[in-house]
C-alpha positions as CSV (number, residue, x, y, z in Angstrom):
1,X,131.3,74.8,114.0
2,X,131.0,76.4,110.6
3,X,133.2,79.1,109.4
4,X,131.3,82.1,107.9
5,X,133.0,83.7,104.9
6,X,132.7,87.5,105.5
7,X,134.7,90.7,105.4
8,X,136.6,91.6,108.5
9,X,134.6,94.9,108.8
10,X,131.1,93.3,109.1
11,X,128.8,95.9,107.6
12,X,125.5,94.4,106.9
13,X,122.9,92.0,108.3
14,X,119.5,91.1,106.8
15,X,120.8,90.0,103.4
16,X,118.3,89.0,100.7
17,X,118.9,87.6,97.3
18,X,116.4,88.0,94.5
19,X,116.4,85.7,91.4
20,X,113.0,86.3,90.0
21,X,113.0,88.7,87.1
22,X,116.7,89.1,87.4
23,X,119.5,89.0,90.0
24,X,119.7,91.5,92.8
25,X,121.0,91.5,96.3
26,X,120.1,93.8,99.2
27,X,121.5,94.2,102.6
28,X,119.7,96.3,105.3
29,X,117.5,97.6,102.6
30,X,120.3,98.8,100.4
31,X,120.8,97.5,96.9
32,X,124.3,96.2,96.3
33,X,126.2,95.9,93.1
34,X,128.3,92.8,92.5
35,X,130.5,91.6,89.6
36,X,128.8,88.9,87.5
37,X,131.3,86.3,88.7
38,X,130.0,86.8,92.3
39,X,126.4,86.9,91.2
40,X,126.8,83.5,89.5
41,X,128.2,81.9,92.6
42,X,125.5,83.4,94.9
43,X,122.7,82.4,92.5
44,X,123.9,78.8,92.3
45,X,124.0,78.6,96.1
46,X,120.6,80.3,96.4
47,X,119.0,77.8,94.1
48,X,119.6,75.0,96.6
49,X,118.7,75.2,100.2
50,X,121.2,72.5,101.0
51,X,124.9,72.6,101.1
52,X,126.8,72.5,97.8
53,X,130.1,70.5,97.4
54,X,132.8,73.0,96.5
55,X,134.2,70.9,93.7
56,X,130.8,70.2,92.2
57,X,129.9,73.9,92.3
58,X,133.1,74.8,90.5
59,X,132.6,72.3,87.8
60,X,129.0,73.5,87.2
61,X,130.0,77.1,87.0
62,X,133.2,76.6,85.0
63,X,132.6,73.5,83.0
64,X,135.4,74.2,80.4
65,X,138.1,75.0,83.0
66,X,140.9,72.9,84.3
67,X,140.9,71.8,87.9
68,X,143.4,74.5,89.0
69,X,141.5,77.2,87.0
70,X,138.2,76.2,88.4
71,X,139.5,76.4,92.0
72,X,141.0,79.8,91.4
73,X,137.9,81.1,89.7
74,X,135.7,80.0,92.5
75,X,137.9,81.5,95.2
76,X,138.0,84.8,93.3
77,X,134.2,84.9,93.0
78,X,133.7,84.1,96.6
79,X,136.2,86.8,97.6
80,X,134.5,89.4,95.5
81,X,131.1,88.5,97.0
82,X,132.3,88.8,100.6
83,X,134.3,92.0,99.9
84,X,131.2,93.8,98.5
85,X,128.6,92.4,100.9
86,X,130.3,91.7,104.2
87,X,128.4,90.2,107.0
88,X,127.5,86.5,107.3
89,X,126.9,85.6,103.7
90,X,128.4,82.1,102.9
91,X,129.1,79.3,105.3
92,X,131.8,76.7,104.8
93,X,131.3,73.2,106.2
94,X,134.4,71.3,105.3
95,X,134.4,70.8,101.5
96,X,130.8,72.2,101.2
97,X,129.4,75.7,100.9
98,X,126.0,77.2,101.5
99,X,124.3,80.5,102.1
100,X,124.2,81.6,105.7
101,X,121.0,80.7,107.4
102,X,119.9,84.3,107.8
103,X,120.1,85.0,104.0
104,X,116.7,85.0,102.4
105,X,116.0,84.0,98.8
106,X,112.8,85.1,97.0
107,X,112.7,81.9,94.8
108,X,112.7,79.6,97.9
109,X,109.9,81.6,99.5
110,X,107.7,81.7,96.3
111,X,108.3,78.0,95.5
112,X,107.0,77.2,98.9
113,X,104.0,79.5,98.5
114,X,103.2,78.1,95.0
115,X,103.3,74.5,96.4
116,X,100.8,75.6,99.0
117,X,98.5,77.1,96.4
118,X,98.6,74.0,94.3
119,X,98.2,71.4,97.0
120,X,95.7,73.0,99.5
121,X,92.1,71.9,99.1
122,X,89.8,74.6,97.9
123,X,87.9,74.8,101.2
124,X,91.2,75.5,103.0
125,X,93.0,77.6,100.4
126,X,93.2,81.2,101.7
127,X,91.7,84.0,99.5
128,X,94.5,85.7,97.6
129,X,95.2,89.4,97.7
130,X,96.2,89.3,94.0
131,X,99.8,90.1,94.6
132,X,100.9,86.6,93.8
133,X,100.2,87.0,90.1
134,X,102.8,89.7,89.6
135,X,105.5,87.6,91.3
136,X,104.5,84.3,89.6
137,X,104.7,86.1,86.3
138,X,108.4,86.6,86.7
139,X,111.0,84.2,85.1
140,X,114.0,82.8,86.9
141,X,117.1,84.8,85.9
142,X,115.6,85.3,82.4
143,X,118.6,87.0,80.7
144,X,121.4,84.7,81.9
145,X,121.2,81.9,79.4
146,X,123.3,79.6,81.6
147,X,123.2,75.9,80.8
148,X,123.3,75.0,84.5
149,X,120.1,77.0,85.1
150,X,117.9,75.3,82.6
151,X,116.4,72.6,84.9
152,X,115.8,75.1,87.7
153,X,114.1,77.4,85.2
154,X,111.9,74.6,83.9
155,X,111.0,73.5,87.5
156,X,110.0,77.1,88.4
157,X,108.0,77.5,85.2
158,X,106.0,74.3,85.9
159,X,105.3,75.2,89.5
160,X,104.3,78.8,88.8
161,X,102.1,77.6,85.9
162,X,100.1,75.3,88.1
163,X,99.9,78.0,90.8
164,X,98.6,80.6,88.3
165,X,95.9,78.3,87.0
166,X,94.8,77.6,90.5
167,X,94.7,81.3,91.3
168,X,92.6,81.9,88.1
169,X,90.1,79.3,89.4
170,X,89.9,80.8,92.8
171,X,89.5,84.3,91.5
172,X,86.8,83.2,89.2
173,X,85.0,81.4,92.0
174,X,85.1,84.7,94.0
175,X,83.8,86.8,91.1
176,X,87.2,88.6,90.8
177,X,87.2,88.5,87.0
178,X,90.0,91.0,86.3
179,X,92.4,89.1,88.5
180,X,91.3,85.8,87.0
181,X,92.1,87.1,83.6
182,X,95.5,88.4,84.7
183,X,96.3,85.0,86.2
184,X,95.1,83.2,83.1
185,X,97.0,85.4,80.7
186,X,100.2,84.9,82.8
187,X,99.8,81.2,82.6
188,X,99.3,81.3,78.9
189,X,102.4,83.4,78.4
190,X,104.4,80.6,80.2
191,X,103.0,77.8,78.1
192,X,101.1,78.9,75.0
193,X,100.1,75.3,74.1
194,X,98.6,74.4,77.5
195,X,94.9,74.0,77.0
196,X,94.0,74.2,80.7
197,X,95.4,77.8,80.8
198,X,93.3,78.8,77.8
199,X,90.2,77.2,79.3
200,X,90.7,79.3,82.4
201,X,90.7,82.4,80.3
202,X,87.6,81.3,78.3
203,X,85.6,80.5,81.4
204,X,86.4,83.9,82.8
205,X,85.3,85.7,79.6
206,X,82.0,83.7,79.8
207,X,81.5,84.5,83.5
208,X,81.8,88.2,82.9
209,X,79.4,88.0,79.9
210,X,82.0,88.6,77.2
211,X,81.1,85.8,74.8
212,X,82.9,87.4,71.8
213,X,86.2,87.4,73.7
214,X,85.6,83.8,74.8
215,X,85.1,82.7,71.2
216,X,88.1,84.8,69.9
217,X,90.3,83.2,72.6
218,X,89.1,79.7,71.5
219,X,89.8,80.5,67.8
220,X,93.3,81.8,68.6
221,X,94.1,78.7,70.5
222,X,92.7,76.4,67.7
223,X,94.8,78.2,65.0
224,X,97.9,77.9,67.2
225,X,97.4,74.1,67.7
226,X,96.6,73.5,64.0
227,X,99.4,75.6,62.6
228,X,102.1,74.7,65.0
229,X,101.3,71.1,66.0
230,X,98.7,69.8,63.6
231,X,96.3,69.2,66.5
232,X,92.8,70.2,67.4
233,X,91.3,71.4,70.8
234,X,89.8,68.7,73.0
235,X,86.1,68.1,73.2
236,X,86.2,69.7,76.7
237,X,87.6,72.9,75.2
238,X,85.0,72.9,72.4
239,X,82.2,72.4,74.9
240,X,83.0,75.7,76.6
241,X,82.2,77.8,73.5
242,X,79.5,75.5,72.0
243,X,76.5,77.6,71.2
244,X,78.0,81.0,72.0
245,X,77.8,82.0,68.4
246,X,74.3,80.7,67.7
247,X,71.2,82.8,67.7
């Protein structure tokens, strides 16, 4: 049986951790304030749905510390988290730690949803209500600058980039041009050199009869490639705007 790490005066249930756009934690609808040391531990556990070896977790969070210092720092951060939150928050399974099963994490939910968006055939993909674009536009803990976060941030960026491109395509198919533009612009902001994201924008401009914006978008992308990478747009990209400026 696992041992839950929690304060003696259990105060909260329904705990949720948010990592997209910045760290926050809520319990029973109330926003809680935690010291940064506790935020780091909870964020690291929230990034992985499986258990985390306690020693490995400490070495990741405190790479410059000695063994005794790492252990003390981790114990202190865990104590601070349980003191402020209370309730079932972290479970200990021998040498391993993990978030309690009832704790929800926005990143895990949206990674799952993004995978559905990118893998479901068009005929089965549900029509979006448009709310996904706002969430998928958010970075993973953007202000932290932690080395141990880099791979997780890159993984999230690639997943949300593909999901946004797929949403742009679906919105365009449904004639929802404004939403298609929002999804395309969000994709471009993640990866400015990605041609498929720019193509999604250009196709939307053309579909709404805005040829001038389509050409301008193409020219901006062409200058970016030429000036930054010494490359040219593909023939597929050129074909989208071919003839738009001709009488």
